[in-house]
Every structure is written in C-alpha cells, then in structure tokens.
C-alpha positions, 0 to 999 in steps of 0.5 A: 500500499503506497503511503500518500506522502509519497505519492505527493513527493512524486508529484510535487504536490507541496508546490501545486505546480501550477495545477491546483485544480487538476490535483483537486480533482486527483486528491478529492478521487483518492479521498472518495474512490470507494463511494459514489462520490467519486464519479464526480472526480474521476474522469479529470482525476485519471486523465491528469494521472495519466498525464503525469505519470510518466513524468513522476515515475510513481510506475510506469504505465500505471492505472490509477486504480492500481495504486489504490487504496492509499495510506493516509499518512497526513495528520487528520485522516478521514474517519475510517467509519464515517456517520455522516458528509460535509462539504468545506467551503472557504475552508481556509486551513481546516478550521471546520474540517478537523472538529467535523471529521473528529465527530465521524464526518467524511468531507466530500468536497473543498474549496478554498481561493487563498493559495498558501492555505490550499498548500496548508489544507494539503499537507494536513488532509492530503487534499487539494481544495478546489479554488475560486468559488465564483468559477467553480462549476457547481455540478461537481459538488456531490450530495452532502448531510452538512454544508459548512462555510466560514464565509468572507463578509463580502459587503453587499446592500439591499435597496429595500425591495426584496429581489431574491437572489438578486440581492446578493448576486455578485457576492460570495454568499450567492455561490453559496446559495447556488450550491445550497439550491442545487444539493438541498444539504440537510444542514446548512452551518455558517460562520461569520464575523459579529459585525455581520449581526449590524451590517447595513442596519442588519439588512445584510443578515436579514437577506441572508436569513430570508434567502435561506428560508426561500430555499426551504430551511428553518434558520436559527442565529446566535452570537457565540464566543470561543471563550466559552469553549475552552480557549482563552480568546475573546472571539465573538462570531455569530453562527447561523444553522438551517434545517430543512424542518427543525429549529436548531436549539443553541441552548443545549450547547455544551460551555466551559469556564472562561481559561486563562491565556497563562495555562496555553503558553509554551514553556520554552520557545524564542520568545520577543520581548518588547525593547521600546518603552511601555507602561503597566498599570497598578491595578489590572481588573478583569473585564466582562469579556474576561480580558485584563488590559495590563497596560499599553506601548507608550506611542503617540496616540490619538486623544481628539474625541476620545473620552478622558481615561479611556485613551488606550482601551479605545477602538480608534487606537489599533490593537497593537499598542495595547498589552493584556495580562496572561490572567486573563484571555487574549483579544480576537486574533485578527485576519489583517495581522501579518507581523504577529503584534500580540503583545501579553504581560506575563511573568513581568515582562511583555513579549509577543504571542509565539505563532505555536501560542496563536494556533493553540489559542484557536484550538488547533492541536500540535500535531497541525503542520504549519508552513509558510513565512510567519506573515501567512501564517498569522494571516492564516490563523486570524481567518480561521475558526475556533475549533472547539466552539465549531465541534461544540455546534457540530455536536448538537447538530448531529444530535438535533438534526441529524439524529446521530447520538454521540 
C-alpha cells in the first residue's frame, strides 16, 4: 500500500506546480474512490494521473486504481467509518474540517481561494481544495449532509425591495446559495464575524436569512464566544444554522468556564520581548469579556474625541498598542495581522505571542503542520475559526438535526 506522502513527493504536490485544479480532482478522487462521490472527480483525476504518470515515475503505465487504496499518513485523515458527510467551503486551513472529522464526518468536497491556505490544507488533510468559488462548476459538488461555510463578510447592500438572489448576486454568499439550491443539504452551517449582525443596519443578515428561508430552511442564529468553549480568546462570531424542518436549539450547546491565557503558553521558545518604552498599570481589572488590560506601549496616540481615561482602551487606537495580562483571555486574533503584534504581560515582562501559541488559542492541535513564512501563518490563523466552538455546535447538529447520538 503506497503512502500518500510518497505519492505527493512524486507528484510534487507541495508546490501545487500550477495545477491546483487538477490536483484537486485527483486528491478528491483518492479520498472518495470507494463511494459514489468519486464519480464527480473520476474522469479528470484519471486524465491528470495519466499525464503525470510517466514524468513522476510512480510506476510506468500504471492505472490509477493500481495504487489504491492509499495509506493516509497525514495528520488528519478521514474517519474510517464515517457517520455523515459534509463539504468545506471557504475552507481556509481546515478549522471546520478538523472537528467535523473528529465527530465522524467525511468531507466530500472542499474549496479555498488562497494559494497558501490550499498548501497548508493539502499538507494536513491530503487534499487540495478547489479554488475560486465564483468560477466553480457546481455540478461537481456531491450531495452531502452538512454544508459548512465560514464565508467572508463581503459587503453588499439591498435596496429595500426584496429581489431574491438579485440582492446578493455578485457576492460570495450568492455562490453558497447556488450550491444549497442545487444539492439541498439537510443542514447548513455558516459562520461569520459578529459585525454581520449589524452590517447595513442589520439588513445584510436579514437578507441572508430570508434567502435561506426561501430555499426551504428553518433558520436559527446566535453570537457565540470562543472563550466559552475552552480556548482563552475573546472571539465572538455569529453562527447561522439552517435545517429543512427543525429549528436548531443553541441553548443545548455545552459550554465551559473561561480559561486563562497563561495555561496555554509555551514553556520554552525563542520569545520576542518588547524593547521599547511601555507602561504597565498598577491596578488591572478583569473585564466582563475576560480580558485583563495590563498596559500599553508608549506610542503617540490620538486623543481628540476620546473620553478621558479611555485613551488606551479606545478602538481607534490599533490593537498593537495594547498589552493584555495572561491572567485573562486574549483579544480576537485579527485576519489583517501579518507580523504577530500581540503583546502580553507575562511573568513580569512584555513579549509577543509565538505563532505556536496563536494556533493553540484557536484550538489547533499541536500535530497541525505549519507552512509558509510567519506573515502568512498569522493571516491564516486570523482568518480561521475556533475549533472547539465549531465542534460544540457540530455535536448538537448531529444530535438535534441528523439524529446521530454521540
């Protein structure tokens, strides 16, 4: 039985070699060759395999079926006996896939636009996601039980006249609706930033929910915080769940006590300490969110229009100026960050969070393989989802909506 790592080495999958779409067909076929899902990918997978077979020297003139089954020596292989299927849209680096697989889900389709995220996804799951969803032939998307999408909050406005899909045409969520309309999955599982609740005077969220209802779904929504699910990060996200006839009950989701950041930190590492003037407050109080504001870097800040005494807490002063104590939780890791300017007050000194710590407070297991330079790694983790929160929701989706007991 050939190991996937040996195959990927010969195919040079780690470079994606300019053939990401062909590799997506091939790796999706390899994952699904034993079920009917493979028919969606078979023709292109075989054609591509035949093209590279001679060059890669796998086995001259070998049929694709001859190397199957493959041993999946990747950090996160699919479950051997899956109990449900799902698709992973806007997949990022796999924040949905890890918990869904842990719960017995088999991913039958994935899509991700970013090249670097595609590489990280392939390294950890043995699958190259399909690319730009706006150019996707939705006919290849197989039937599935749960549609997962941490879709980007791409701004769109509505005129007030409900025009169905025309209200979202040209936005990324529109392409999710296309797949839903075509495949009618029993469950739709969406995640987005908390701001979606208020965007365009709440009309954006209302439009999304209306479209789901027009597609035949009963919709429930709630803002959840990652810090309620075992990770020390004040990360609020809206979760939207649609089902064809049942209403999802968020109150049944199991929560945990808020952890503290210091319990998630590296014991040893090449720590980067702050080497410029800063101020640490003599009195540090925990906020309702679990954050403990410890101090600030002594940089010039804007004071006009800011209430006295709140200068260093104001949102207009970018996050890099703030320092938080490890006796509380950490603020949400932002997707725009590329240099890891997350300063913490720990054991009498101010230092940055390490990249490993950033992945840990998002719930990624230590075995998750990291790729690329640090700038890309910070962007990838900031764009991801908090794994324990996704898992807690998915557990209840299985129980309430798919009638699969733990």
